[in-house]
Every structure is written in structure tokens, then in C-alpha cells.
C-alpha positions in Angstrom: 72.2 154.6 301.6 69.6 152.1 302.5 69.7 148.7 301.2 66.4 148.8 299.2 68.7 151.8 297.4 71.9 149.9 297.3 69.6 146.9 295.5 68.2 149.3 293.3 71.3 150.2 291.9 72.9 146.8 292.1 69.8 145.8 289.6 70.3 148.7 287.8 73.8 147.7 287.3 73.4 144.0 286.5 70.6 144.9 283.9 73.0 147.4 282.0 75.8 144.8 282.1 73.4 142.1 280.6 72.5 144.5 277.9 76.2 145.2 277.2 76.6 141.3 277.1 73.8 140.6 274.8 75.4 143.4 272.4 78.6 141.8 272.4 77.3 138.6 271.3 75.2 140.0 268.8 78.2 141.8 267.2 80.4 138.5 267.4 77.3 136.9 265.3 76.9 139.8 263.0 80.7 139.9 262.0 80.8 136.2 261.8 78.1 135.9 259.3 78.7 138.9 257.5 82.5 138.5 257.1 82.7 138.4 253.1 85.7 138.5 250.8 84.4 141.1 248.3 85.7 141.3 245.3 85.1 145.0 244.7 88.0 146.9 246.8 85.6 149.7 247.9 83.0 147.0 249.1 85.6 145.5 251.3 86.9 148.9 252.4 83.0 149.7 253.5 82.9 146.3 255.2 86.2 147.1 257.1 85.5 150.2 258.4 82.3 149.0 259.7 83.9 146.2 261.4 86.4 148.7 262.7 83.7 151.1 263.9 81.8 148.3 265.8 84.7 146.9 267.6 85.6 150.4 268.9 82.2 150.5 270.2 82.7 147.3 271.5 85.9 148.2 273.2 84.5 151.1 274.9 81.8 149.0 276.1 84.0 146.5 277.3 85.5 149.1 279.6 82.3 150.2 280.8 81.6 146.8 281.8 84.9 146.7 283.9 83.5 150.1 285.7 80.0 148.2 286.1 82.2 145.4 287.9 84.0 147.9 289.9 80.9 149.5 291.2 78.9 146.4 291.7 82.3 145.5 294.0 82.1 148.8 296.2 78.1 148.2 296.5 79.1 144.7 298.0 82.0 146.4 300.2 79.5 148.7 301.6 81.3 151.5 299.7 79.1 152.7 296.9 77.8 156.2 296.6 80.6 158.1 298.2 83.1 160.5 296.5 86.6 159.0 295.8 88.0 162.6 296.2 86.3 164.2 299.3 84.3 161.2 300.8 81.4 163.1 300.7 78.1 161.2 299.5 77.1 161.1 295.9 73.6 162.4 295.4 70.9 160.0 294.2 70.2 162.1 291.2 73.8 161.6 290.2 73.8 158.0 290.5 70.5 157.7 289.0 71.8 159.3 285.6 75.5 157.6 285.9 75.2 154.7 288.2 79.0 154.3 287.9 80.0 157.5 289.1 82.7 157.9 291.4 83.1 161.4 292.2 80.5 164.2 293.6 79.1 166.9 291.2 81.6 169.1 292.7 84.6 167.2 292.4 83.8 166.2 289.0 83.2 169.5 287.7 86.7 170.7 289.2 88.4 167.7 287.7 86.8 168.8 284.3 88.0 172.2 284.7 91.5 171.0 285.4 91.9 168.7 282.5 90.6 171.2 280.1 93.1 173.7 281.7 96.0 171.2 281.6 94.6 169.3 278.4 95.4 166.0 279.8 
């Protein structure tokens, strides 16, 4: 992969990470500002459920940020764009669709089939 392509993916990942971090900040402010002790149990339950959903979403995004950081590290080590399973180069179109991809489409397809068969 050329250096301009690596720079493109690095910038794409950095922008994505920045968006996720801004969303985390918005969630924190929202939860701090909107936290109210409602007298009505239904209102309290609704607010608790909203907060719970937001926290689950942020947890998924936290895991994605870790993947982004790992991918940025792979770019720095010149190890980006190669399948962890078979070592073949991952296609540019796949990386454009999922910049954190660690497997080529063939290995990912096989892994998903095995996952469905074993239920793991």
C-alpha cells in the first residue's frame, strides 16, 4: 500500500475517533444535565432506561476506539492492510468500508460460517 493510501486511512481513522470522542462528551454532558430525581416512578424508569441505552452504546464505541487505536498502531508499524489469518493483502474496497478490518473477505467469511456452526 502506498504512503498516500496509508495517510488516507490514518486520517479517516483519526476523524472517526474524534467523532466518537465528541459523542462521549455529549453523552456525559447530557447525563449530567438531564439527571433528575422524578417523583413519578414511571418517569424515573424511563430516564434510567434511556441512560442505560446510552451507556451501552458508549461502551460499544469505547471498544471501537480501542480497535481504531490498534489499527493506527498497525499503520505506524507498517503492518496495516494485511489479513491476520492468511497474510494476504486486504482489498482497498473492504478497508474503505471497514477501516479496522483485520481479515480479508475470504477469511472473514469462513470465520462467520464457523461461528454460525459452532454458535460461539
